[in-house]
TORPA-219680 format. One line per field, with one value per residue (C-alpha): x, y, z. Coordinates in Angstrom, 2 decimals, decimal comma, padded with zeros to 5 digits. Layout:
px <- X | ...;
py <- Y | ...;
pz <- Z | ...;
//
This chain:
px <- 108,66 | 112,22 | 113,00 | 114,57 | 116,71 | 115,62 | 119,09 | 118,43 | 115,64 | 117,59 | 121,20 | 123,90 | 123,37 | 124,28 | 122,03 | 120,00 | 118,01 | 118,10 | 116,40 | 118,12 | 121,54 | 122,27 | 120,58 | 122,35 | 125,63 | 125,25 | 124,21 | 127,21 | 129,55 | 127,94 | 128,35 | 132,05 | 132,40 | 130,65 | 133,06 | 135,89 | 139,22 | 139,09 | 142,33 | 140,45 | 137,82 | 138,22 | 135,04 | 132,06 | 128,71 | 125,49 | 121,91 | 119,21 | 115,48 | 112,10 | 112,18 | 115,97 | 116,19 | 113,42 | 114,61 | 118,08 | 120,02 | 118,28 | 118,81 | 122,47 | 121,96 | 124,72 | 127,10 | 126,19 | 126,84 | 130,23 | 131,23 | 129,98 | 131,88 | 134,96 | 134,90 | 133,93 | 131,95 | 129,17 | 129,37 | 133,02 | 133,72 | 134,50 | 131,31 | 133,03 | 135,39 | 132,65 | 132,25 | 135,95 | 136,03 | 133,06 | 134,49 | 137,79 | 135,97 | 133,97 | 136,91 | 139,52 | 137,35 | 138,81 | 137,31 | 139,20 | 137,07 | 136,81 | 139,51 | 142,17 | 141,72 | 141,75 | 139,42 | 138,31 | 134,86 | 132,84 | 130,25 | 127,92 | 127,71 | 128,70 | 126,15 | 122,74 | 119,46 | 116,77 | 113,71 | 111,37 | 111,79 | 110,66 | 111,75 | 108,89 | 109,73 | 110,17 | 110,21 | 113,82 | 115,67 | 119,28 | 121,50 | 125,28 | 127,42 | 131,10 | 133,25 | 136,34 | 139,61 | 138,77 | 135,57 | 133,14 | 130,46 | 128,72 | 125,38 | 123,39 | 120,05 | 119,35 | 116,42 | 116,54 | 113,65 | 113,79 | 115,70 | 118,95 | 117,68 | 118,51 | 117,55 | 118,78 | 116,65 | 115,78 | 116,74 | 115,31 | 117,13 | 120,41 | 119,44 | 116,58 | 118,66 | 120,52 | 117,90 | 117,84 | 115,12 | 114,17 | 112,86 | 109,50 | 108,84 | 106,82 | 105,75 | 102,52 | 101,37 | 099,03 | 101,90 | 104,00 | 101,25 | 100,45 | 104,09 | 104,32 | 101,19 | 102,26 | 105,75 | 104,80 | 107,26 | 107,18 | 107,72 | 111,32 | 112,02 | 110,63 | 112,68 | 115,78 | 115,13 | 114,67 | 117,57 | 119,93 | 119,47 | 121,85 | 124,07 | 124,64 | 122,83 | 126,04 | 126,43 | 122,79 | 123,34 | 126,58 | 125,00 | 121,97 | 124,12 | 126,34 | 123,27 | 122,24 | 125,70 | 125,36 | 121,90 | 123,11 | 126,12 | 124,01 | 121,53 | 124,42 | 126,01 | 122,66 | 122,00 | 125,47 | 125,41 | 124,08 | 123,68 | 121,71 | 121,11 | 122,59 | 120,38 | 118,31 | 115,72 | 117,79 | 116,37 | 117,95 | 118,89 | 116,62 | 117,71 | 120,70 | 118,61 | 115,91 | 118,61 | 120,01 | 116,61 | 115,68 | 118,97 | 119,20 | 122,60 | 123,71 | 127,14 | 128,32 | 131,51 | 130,46 | 127,54 | 127,14 | 127,14 | 124,49 | 122,32 | 122,69 | 121,48 | 118,40 | 117,55 | 117,77 | 115,28 | 111,61 | 109,35 | 106,33 | 104,47 | 105,49 | 109,20 | 109,25 | 107,29 | 109,88 | 112,75 | 111,15 | 110,90 | 114,48 | 115,79 | 113,93 | 114,97 | 118,60 | 118,76 | 117,04 | 119,08 | 122,15 | 120,56 | 119,88 | 123,56 | 124,93 | 125,65 | 125,88 | 122,58 | 120,78 | 118,38 | 115,10 | 113,58 | 114,62 | 116,68 | 113,79 | 112,19 | 115,42 | 114,50 | 111,39 | 112,97 | 115,88 | 113,41 | 111,26 | 114,29 | 115,82 | 112,49 | 112,38 | 116,06 | 115,82 | 112,33 | 111,11 | 112,22 | 113,91 | 114,57 | 118,00 | 120,26 | 118,38 | 115,19 | 117,05 | 118,07 | 114,55 | 113,08 | 115,32 | 114,61 | 110,85 | 111,02 | 113,08 | 110,76 | 107,70 | 109,54 | 110,06 | 106,29 | 105,84 | 108,71 | 107,40 | 103,75 | 103,75 | 106,67 | 109,07 | 109,77 | 108,24 | 108,71 | 106,28 | 104,00 | 104,37 | 105,47 | 103,09 | 105,67 | 108,43 | 107,20 | 104,16 | 106,26 | 108,86 | 106,11 | 104,59 | 108,01 | 108,70 | 105,22 | 105,66 | 109,09 | 107,93 | 104,74 | 106,59 | 108,99 | 105,95 | 104,58 | 102,41 | 101,60 | 102,29 | 098,75 | 099,06 | 102,45 | 100,78 | 097,90 | 100,40 | 101,96 | 098,51 | 097,35 | 100,50 | 100,22 | 096,46 | 096,93 | 099,53 | 097,49 | 097,50 | 100,45 | 102,10 | 105,77 | 106,18 | 109,71 | 110,16 | 113,01 | 113,63 | 115,39 | 114,80 | 113,98 | 110,44 | 108,19 | 110,38 | 112,26 | 109,21 | 107,31 | 109,77 | 108,71 | 105,07 | 105,77 | 107,54 | 104,67 | 102,15 | 104,25 | 104,26 | 100,53 | 099,84 | 101,83 | 099,92 | 096,55 | 097,52 | 098,37 | 094,83 | 093,26 | 091,88 | 093,01 | 089,62 | 088,07 | 090,41 | 088,61 | 091,55 | 094,53 | 098,07 | 097,83 | 094,68 | 096,43 | 099,49 | 097,22 | 095,34 | 098,58 | 099,71 | 096,36 | 096,47 | 099,99 | 098,88 | 095,95 | 098,05 | 098,84 | 102,48 | 103,11 | 102,80 | 105,49 | 108,80 | 108,80 | 108,58 | 105,87 | 102,88 | 101,78 | 104,00 | 106,73 | 104,61 | 103,89 | 107,12 | 109,71 | 113,19 | 116,00 | 118,29 | 116,66 | 117,53 | 115,63;
py <- 126,04 | 126,27 | 127,35 | 124,83 | 125,77 | 124,63 | 123,12 | 120,80 | 119,28 | 119,14 | 118,07 | 115,73 | 112,16 | 108,56 | 105,66 | 103,72 | 105,32 | 108,64 | 107,15 | 103,75 | 104,71 | 108,42 | 108,76 | 105,79 | 106,88 | 110,34 | 108,86 | 106,53 | 109,41 | 111,60 | 108,86 | 108,60 | 112,38 | 112,25 | 109,61 | 112,13 | 110,35 | 107,44 | 105,96 | 105,20 | 103,08 | 099,31 | 097,99 | 099,30 | 097,89 | 098,86 | 097,61 | 098,36 | 098,33 | 098,48 | 099,32 | 099,73 | 096,06 | 094,72 | 096,33 | 097,35 | 094,73 | 095,63 | 099,34 | 098,95 | 100,14 | 097,87 | 099,23 | 102,79 | 102,12 | 100,58 | 103,53 | 106,09 | 104,41 | 104,35 | 108,13 | 108,16 | 111,10 | 110,04 | 113,35 | 112,73 | 109,00 | 107,19 | 105,13 | 102,46 | 101,79 | 101,06 | 097,31 | 096,65 | 098,67 | 096,76 | 093,39 | 094,25 | 094,92 | 091,70 | 089,49 | 091,10 | 091,54 | 095,02 | 098,50 | 101,80 | 103,87 | 107,41 | 106,42 | 106,64 | 103,88 | 100,21 | 098,01 | 094,39 | 094,23 | 091,07 | 091,90 | 089,04 | 089,97 | 093,65 | 094,83 | 093,36 | 093,52 | 093,34 | 092,37 | 092,02 | 095,41 | 098,88 | 101,82 | 104,06 | 107,39 | 106,34 | 103,22 | 103,95 | 103,51 | 102,52 | 102,26 | 102,52 | 101,38 | 101,68 | 100,27 | 102,19 | 100,65 | 101,61 | 099,53 | 102,48 | 102,39 | 104,92 | 104,33 | 106,59 | 106,13 | 107,81 | 107,98 | 108,41 | 110,71 | 110,57 | 112,71 | 112,07 | 113,89 | 112,33 | 112,94 | 111,64 | 110,13 | 113,45 | 116,05 | 117,14 | 116,85 | 118,83 | 120,54 | 122,25 | 123,17 | 126,05 | 128,50 | 130,37 | 133,00 | 133,94 | 137,44 | 136,09 | 132,64 | 130,33 | 127,32 | 126,82 | 127,31 | 130,05 | 131,96 | 131,60 | 132,98 | 135,76 | 136,90 | 136,87 | 139,00 | 141,52 | 141,93 | 141,72 | 138,88 | 135,61 | 132,38 | 132,15 | 135,79 | 135,27 | 132,10 | 134,00 | 136,54 | 133,89 | 131,72 | 134,65 | 133,95 | 131,02 | 132,22 | 135,08 | 135,33 | 134,45 | 131,35 | 130,41 | 130,59 | 128,62 | 125,91 | 125,58 | 125,41 | 122,84 | 120,68 | 121,18 | 120,00 | 116,88 | 116,21 | 116,42 | 114,23 | 111,67 | 111,42 | 111,14 | 108,31 | 106,57 | 106,67 | 105,28 | 102,40 | 098,96 | 095,59 | 094,47 | 096,27 | 094,73 | 092,49 | 089,41 | 090,78 | 090,74 | 094,12 | 095,20 | 098,84 | 100,38 | 104,01 | 103,24 | 101,28 | 103,99 | 106,58 | 104,60 | 104,11 | 107,76 | 109,01 | 106,44 | 106,52 | 109,78 | 109,72 | 111,89 | 112,12 | 114,35 | 115,44 | 118,71 | 116,97 | 114,57 | 117,47 | 119,25 | 116,12 | 115,86 | 119,54 | 119,21 | 116,34 | 116,62 | 117,60 | 115,41 | 114,27 | 110,62 | 111,35 | 113,96 | 111,61 | 108,88 | 111,26 | 112,24 | 108,57 | 107,98 | 110,82 | 109,52 | 105,91 | 106,94 | 108,66 | 105,91 | 103,18 | 105,06 | 105,37 | 101,63 | 101,01 | 103,04 | 105,92 | 109,60 | 111,38 | 114,53 | 113,74 | 115,55 | 115,15 | 111,48 | 109,00 | 106,75 | 109,81 | 111,33 | 110,97 | 113,18 | 116,63 | 115,77 | 114,41 | 117,54 | 119,84 | 118,00 | 118,17 | 121,94 | 122,41 | 120,32 | 121,12 | 124,48 | 127,65 | 130,21 | 127,85 | 129,10 | 128,80 | 131,50 | 129,46 | 126,35 | 128,14 | 129,43 | 125,98 | 124,40 | 127,13 | 126,74 | 122,95 | 122,99 | 125,50 | 123,38 | 120,35 | 122,12 | 122,51 | 118,74 | 118,07 | 120,57 | 119,60 | 115,92 | 113,66 | 112,89 | 109,40 | 106,36 | 104,43 | 106,88 | 107,80 | 105,33 | 106,35 | 109,32 | 110,92 | 110,41 | 110,31 | 112,41 | 115,11 | 115,15 | 115,46 | 118,40 | 120,05 | 119,62 | 120,81 | 124,01 | 124,74 | 124,13 | 126,15 | 129,39 | 128,77 | 128,58 | 131,88 | 130,90 | 133,40 | 132,38 | 131,05 | 128,91 | 127,62 | 126,30 | 124,90 | 122,95 | 121,43 | 120,61 | 118,88 | 116,78 | 115,57 | 115,10 | 112,38 | 110,52 | 110,31 | 106,84 | 105,57 | 102,74 | 101,82 | 098,11 | 097,59 | 094,10 | 092,38 | 095,52 | 096,97 | 100,47 | 099,04 | 097,65 | 099,61 | 102,57 | 103,23 | 103,40 | 105,47 | 108,30 | 108,43 | 108,57 | 111,24 | 113,39 | 113,12 | 114,00 | 117,03 | 118,34 | 117,73 | 119,42 | 122,51 | 122,78 | 122,39 | 125,03 | 127,51 | 127,13 | 127,53 | 130,75 | 130,69 | 131,96 | 128,78 | 126,42 | 124,33 | 122,44 | 124,18 | 122,87 | 122,99 | 120,85 | 118,26 | 118,20 | 117,68 | 114,94 | 113,24 | 113,15 | 111,81 | 109,17 | 108,25 | 107,75 | 105,57 | 103,46 | 099,93 | 099,78 | 096,83 | 099,29 | 101,62 | 100,36 | 096,96 | 094,66 | 092,78 | 093,62 | 094,73 | 093,89 | 092,76 | 089,71 | 088,64 | 089,05 | 086,25 | 087,22 | 084,86 | 086,08 | 087,17 | 090,76 | 091,28;
pz <- 132,48 | 131,15 | 127,61 | 125,23 | 122,25 | 118,80 | 118,52 | 121,44 | 119,34 | 116,06 | 116,56 | 115,35 | 116,51 | 115,85 | 114,91 | 115,42 | 118,27 | 120,11 | 123,17 | 123,15 | 121,76 | 122,20 | 125,61 | 127,22 | 125,61 | 127,19 | 130,53 | 130,64 | 129,80 | 132,46 | 135,07 | 134,26 | 134,64 | 138,02 | 139,33 | 139,57 | 140,12 | 137,69 | 139,03 | 142,25 | 140,46 | 140,65 | 139,02 | 137,03 | 135,95 | 134,18 | 134,31 | 131,73 | 132,52 | 130,78 | 127,10 | 127,20 | 128,14 | 125,93 | 122,69 | 123,78 | 121,83 | 118,58 | 119,25 | 120,20 | 123,79 | 125,06 | 122,44 | 123,40 | 127,08 | 126,34 | 124,16 | 126,69 | 129,52 | 127,29 | 126,87 | 123,19 | 121,73 | 119,32 | 117,45 | 116,57 | 116,63 | 113,39 | 113,26 | 111,20 | 114,11 | 116,66 | 115,97 | 116,48 | 119,70 | 121,11 | 120,08 | 121,79 | 125,07 | 124,83 | 123,87 | 126,07 | 129,16 | 129,65 | 129,38 | 129,25 | 131,62 | 130,25 | 127,77 | 130,50 | 133,11 | 132,15 | 134,22 | 134,10 | 132,49 | 131,90 | 129,26 | 130,24 | 133,93 | 134,21 | 131,62 | 132,45 | 130,50 | 133,20 | 131,14 | 134,11 | 135,78 | 134,72 | 136,85 | 138,03 | 136,41 | 132,77 | 130,59 | 129,56 | 132,84 | 133,51 | 136,57 | 136,72 | 139,62 | 140,51 | 143,27 | 144,33 | 145,50 | 149,10 | 148,94 | 148,69 | 146,03 | 143,78 | 142,09 | 139,76 | 138,01 | 134,68 | 132,30 | 128,55 | 127,67 | 123,87 | 121,38 | 123,25 | 126,33 | 129,72 | 133,33 | 136,68 | 139,42 | 141,05 | 138,47 | 135,11 | 131,82 | 132,03 | 128,76 | 130,60 | 133,65 | 132,03 | 133,32 | 130,04 | 129,88 | 126,33 | 125,59 | 124,41 | 125,92 | 123,67 | 125,71 | 123,76 | 120,21 | 121,39 | 123,01 | 119,87 | 117,64 | 120,12 | 120,25 | 116,46 | 116,21 | 118,89 | 117,44 | 113,78 | 113,25 | 111,35 | 113,29 | 112,08 | 113,00 | 116,49 | 116,89 | 115,78 | 118,56 | 121,24 | 120,09 | 120,71 | 124,42 | 123,77 | 120,91 | 118,47 | 115,16 | 113,33 | 115,51 | 114,87 | 111,12 | 111,32 | 113,48 | 111,18 | 108,06 | 109,77 | 110,34 | 106,71 | 105,63 | 107,82 | 106,35 | 102,74 | 103,43 | 105,27 | 102,38 | 099,91 | 101,90 | 102,04 | 098,30 | 097,64 | 100,12 | 099,28 | 100,94 | 103,98 | 107,25 | 110,42 | 112,55 | 111,93 | 109,53 | 106,33 | 105,32 | 102,06 | 101,49 | 098,84 | 098,54 | 096,31 | 093,81 | 093,75 | 093,15 | 090,20 | 088,61 | 088,96 | 087,49 | 084,73 | 083,05 | 084,69 | 086,34 | 089,23 | 091,26 | 094,16 | 096,31 | 094,42 | 091,04 | 092,32 | 093,53 | 090,18 | 088,40 | 090,60 | 090,18 | 086,40 | 086,28 | 085,26 | 088,15 | 087,51 | 090,62 | 090,49 | 090,07 | 092,86 | 095,11 | 094,55 | 095,29 | 098,60 | 099,55 | 098,40 | 100,60 | 103,66 | 103,11 | 102,63 | 106,03 | 107,96 | 106,34 | 107,52 | 110,96 | 111,12 | 110,33 | 113,27 | 110,93 | 111,85 | 111,27 | 112,39 | 115,20 | 114,52 | 117,06 | 117,39 | 115,37 | 114,42 | 112,81 | 111,50 | 107,83 | 107,76 | 108,01 | 105,65 | 103,07 | 103,19 | 103,18 | 100,23 | 098,41 | 098,91 | 097,95 | 094,79 | 093,52 | 094,88 | 093,11 | 095,35 | 098,26 | 099,34 | 102,39 | 104,27 | 103,92 | 105,06 | 108,26 | 108,87 | 108,15 | 110,80 | 113,35 | 112,94 | 112,98 | 116,17 | 117,85 | 117,07 | 118,45 | 121,77 | 122,17 | 122,00 | 124,39 | 126,94 | 126,77 | 125,77 | 124,81 | 121,99 | 123,33 | 121,62 | 124,86 | 126,44 | 123,55 | 120,70 | 117,21 | 117,18 | 119,48 | 116,92 | 113,31 | 114,24 | 115,89 | 113,11 | 110,50 | 112,40 | 112,64 | 108,92 | 107,93 | 109,90 | 108,43 | 104,89 | 105,34 | 106,13 | 103,24 | 100,98 | 102,29 | 105,26 | 108,00 | 111,64 | 112,13 | 109,00 | 110,15 | 113,31 | 111,26 | 109,16 | 112,29 | 113,68 | 110,49 | 110,29 | 113,89 | 113,75 | 111,15 | 113,18 | 116,40 | 117,88 | 115,84 | 117,77 | 118,06 | 117,33 | 115,98 | 114,59 | 116,38 | 118,41 | 115,35 | 113,97 | 110,54 | 110,16 | 110,07 | 111,09 | 107,83 | 105,57 | 108,13 | 107,55 | 103,91 | 104,94 | 107,55 | 104,95 | 102,49 | 105,20 | 106,16 | 102,58 | 102,24 | 105,58 | 104,55 | 101,28 | 102,99 | 105,57 | 102,82 | 101,48 | 104,93 | 106,36 | 110,02 | 111,20 | 109,82 | 111,70 | 114,32 | 115,84 | 117,41 | 117,63 | 121,43 | 121,34 | 119,17 | 121,45 | 124,46 | 122,59 | 121,61 | 125,24 | 126,45 | 123,72 | 124,80 | 128,38 | 127,30 | 124,90 | 126,04 | 127,12 | 124,75 | 121,84 | 123,21 | 121,84 | 123,54 | 120,46 | 122,37 | 120,15 | 116,68 | 113,71 | 116,08 | 116,94 | 113,38 | 111,40 | 111,75 | 112,87 | 111,88 | 114,66 | 117,95 | 118,80 | 122,04;
//
């Protein structure tokens, strides 16, 4: 089993979906790179299957494919410019392949949503084709595995093909705890050691703090943006109004001033609870609007870790930048256990694989920050996931809005509760291991009816009216 960096699990992304936006974007870009001489290409097409077809319009999969084929980078693109770029392709019938070669492109026929076919390997399948000027053709099949990870027809995710060997491999919770015990290290210290197989300690710190900067800025954008989210549901943004009510007449002109105001507020339970919800809603409202977010481990669950981190930063004494770094390292390491041994894709496992995993990640990171030993860190992750088992993915209208946005608030609260329970638990009294819960989650995923795995064909998706069809 290959090692996976914590920073493959927590990384900069773009909304609204890691599996339906980021993954297809990466796959399209990879296909363009594999074509070689773009001047020799005469025509290009894409076909989406399974869940990518059924909820692709609501998730912006078509937009992602167009941007990936056009050579755009979702970590750098001005997200506000995306609508105009897509409209230009649709209206003009031309696509700049890789950003350098202009080709005719008919949106209605060259990008097909195949609602009736699901490819055998994974529910999120897509196929790209190209015809060269000499008449030869190239075709590639890709799968979006969740969290922005992709794989080809016969190869694993490129992120796991780097053949990195960490000094102390941790492919299970038991191995992680055993290594901590043998070496006398905390979970964050052990993760620091293993992460240096990819990058130096200074680079680790810089990368983590860069993610923390993106998180703060994303939350700040969210609490200062109003109106309705795109799509047919007419979902109104709520984070901005919550922010105003909580701050009253207070005025701020910058992110740091805003944070200072929050930190100076009373810390009664109800107020803190509302702030946690506000932080989570802010991120996922940005995500639903094609904003830049931090994927952790997916976009649909991107608000959980920011909400818990912001809670700790604003309301816990002594929670400094070092603890932020360690929180993110632990959270990412726990996320790798789920990716290796189960799934982080809602199309494969339902929402337990997204909100459940993110809650487990956040619970573990917070637990160590509060003083938990390695065994208690794993207990925190176990408790958080245990109470998400069986959670379905039934996005109304195929949009990452209902029930997805509110679920991030609930996942954050469960993470904080799980960390607190773990701190009061003697590890020798624990009866359920993290590995047992991960195994149970995967078995539950396999037993779950496919209609409840990001298809918008069951659950809430069948009972909430949509004014404009999205899938």
